[in-house]
N, C-alpha and C positions, 0 to 999 in steps of 0.2 A: 305866741302860744296859741292864739286863736287860729292862725294860719296853719299850724301843724295839726291841730285838731280837725280842721276842715279837710286837710289832705288825707288824714287817716280815714275819715268818713268816706272820702271819695273812692278809695280803694275798695272798701266794703260795698259801696254803692254799685260799682261795676260788677262785682261778683254776684250781687243779688239780681242785677238786670240779666245776667247770663243764664239765670234759671227760669226764664220766661217760657211761655207756651204758645208763641205765635208761629206763623208759617215760617218765618226766617229762622227762629230758634230750632224748629224741627228739621230743617235742612241738614244734610250730611256735613260735618265739619270740614271735610276735604273740599266740598263744593264751595263753601264760603271762603276758605283759605285760598284756593286757586283763583277765584274771581277777584278777591281783594288784591292779590299779588299782580294779576293782569291789569287791573285798574290803576294801581300805583305806578307800574312800569310805563303804561301808556301816558299817564298824566305827566310824569317826569320827563318823558321823551320830547315834549313840546319845546319849540324854540323859545328863548327868553322874551322875544318880541311878539309872540303869537298869543296875545291876551284874548282876542275874540274867539280863537279856536278852543280855548279852555271853558268858555261859558256853558256850552251844552253839558259838560261833565258835572255840573252842579246837580243835575237831576238824579244822578245815581245815588249819592248819599241821602238825598231828600226822600226818594222813594223807599229806600231801605229803612229810614227812620220811621216813616209812616207805617210800613208793613210790620216792622218789629216792635212798634209802640215804644221806641226809645226816646226818652225825654231829651229836650235840647239843652237844658241847663247843665247837667253833668258833663256833656260833651264840650260846651263852651268853657267850663271851668278848667278842663284839661287842655283845651286849645290855647288858653292863655299862657300856659307854660312854654309852648313851642313858638308862639308868635314873636316874642322879643328877639329870639335868635335870628329868625328870617328877616325881621325888620332891620336889624343891624347889618345883616349880610346884604340886603338890598339897598341900604342907604348909600353905599359906595357908588352904586350906579347913578344915583341922583347927582353926585358930585362930579364924576369923571365922564359920564356919557350925556353931554348936554346938547348934542345935535338934534335939531328940530325934526320931529316926525310928521306932525300936521298941526293945523290950527283949529281951535274951537272959538269961533268969533275972532277976536283980536288976541286971544291967549294962545301961546305956543305950547305944545306938548312935546317934550323931549323923549328920545328913545330910552333915556334913563328912567323916566317916570313909568313908561310902559313896562320895562323889565322889572322895576320895583314892585308894581302891582301884580305882575305875573308871578313873581316869587312868592308873594303873600298868598295869592289864590292857589298856587300849587301846594303850598304848605297846608292851607285850610282843607283842601280836597283830600289830600293823601292822609293827613292825620285823622280827619273825620272818618274816612273809610276804615282805617285801622281801629279806631275807637269803637265803631259800630261792630266790627268783628269781635272785639273783646267784650262788648256788651251783649252779644248774642251767642257766644260760644265760651264754655269754661276754658280757662287757661291750660289745663292739663290736656284737653282735646286739641287745642291749637298746637301745643308742643308735639303731640303725637303725629299730627299731620306734617309738621316740618321734618320729623324723622322719616316719615314715609316718602317725603320729597327729596330724601338723601342729603339733607342738611346735616353737617357733622354733629354727632350727639353731644359733644362737649359744648358747642355753641348753644344748642338748644337747652342744655342743662343750665348753663350760666344765665340764659335769658329767663327761663322759668323760675330759677331760684331767686334772681333779683326781683322779679315781679312778685313772687310769693312772700319774700321776707323783707321787702322795703317797708312794708307796713309795720313789721316788728321793729325795724330801726327807728321809724317815726315814733312809735310808742315809747321806745327806750329814751329817745331824745326828749319827749314830753316829760317823762319821769325825772330825768336829770334837770331839766329846766325848772320844774316845780320845786325840786329840792334846792336849787340855787336861789330861787325867789324867796323860799322860806328862810334861807340863811342871809339874804340880803334884801330886807324889806324896803320897799320904795323904789327899787330898781326895775325899770321897764324892760330891760334887755341885759344880756350878758356883757359885762364890761370887756373892753378890748384887752386889758391886762390879764383877764381871766379866760380869754378865749382859747389860748393854747392849752391850758389845763383841761378846759371843758372838752375840746376836740380830742385831746389825747385820751381822756377817760372814756369818751364815746367809742373811740377806736378799740381800746382794750376790752371794753364790754362787748363790742360787736365780734371781736375775734374769739372771745371766750364763749359767746352764745353760738357762734358758727361751729366751734369744736363740739359743743354738746349736741347741736342739731345733727352734725355729721355722724357722731357716735350713735345717736338714736336711729338714724337712717340705716346704718350698717347693721344694727341689732335687729332691724326688721327686714333684712335681706336685700337692701338696696344694692344694685349692681350698675347703675348708670343708664339702664334702658327703660323703655316705656311699653314693654310687652304686656304689662298688667292692665293697660288701658284698652278697652274694647274699641275696635274700629271696623265697621262693616264695609260692605261694598257699596260704592256710589251708585244709586239707582239710575236706570237708563234715562228716565225723565230729567234728572238733574244734569246728566251729561249733555242733554239737549239744551238745557238752560245755560250751561257754560258756553256751548258753541254759539248760541244765539246772542248772548251777552257779549262775548268776545268779538263776534262779527260786527255787532252794532258799535262797539267801542272803536274798532278799527276803521269803520266807515266815518265816524265822527273825528277820528284822528287825521285822516287823509282828505276829508271833504269838509271844508269850513262851512258849517250850517249857518252860523251867525251872519256871515257875509251874504249868503244866499237869501236868507230871510230879510235882511236889511235892504238888499237890492230889490227884492220883490215888493216890499212895502213902499219903497221910494218911487 
């Protein structure tokens, strides 16, 4: 129950952060969307053994967090949702890729360990970049930019509707769980024998709510487009920012700064 309540608060927290008034918040949504996509693609493109090459990319989300005044705690809370998946995905490398890469003193470090930590770092960097985008730009604006980038409207609509109404589903679940606890005092969780009925009722309630939401949207003239959202022209200065940032990221992608600095210090 407490976990669901925290999750509900978390979604409200991101929406409130997106209404900030910092330099990053004031940037054109298209600028932030393009730079985030470029950053994610470049980070993902690294080889699974190139852990040192990923290190300089930590500065991008850190600088954005400072400039946008985005608190670290809500980002870490949402990061915890993605980390277990990447940990399980990378754990197989520890088992099957045991060839020694190098030694630290008398301790051997396998290629599997390098790829394991590389997967975790890639997940942290990409998820953090996306969360900062969501924390500095309203979701309706992000959806509009994806439409402008020629992403199919149906995919954008599904993405925005899931983000918008997952909070409603959580609130419905909390209400059902509260009703269950009142009818079964002393129980700390839904019993396994009642889980089927509980899940079925949640599905039926969700389907009924979605029908009513869709009917309300149609009554208000919904046609599946985002033309009602204003989107201005990206300023020339921000195009320069996109160019400089992209060039810098490409330099870091093809020139391992970490090895260069390590060699200079040694």
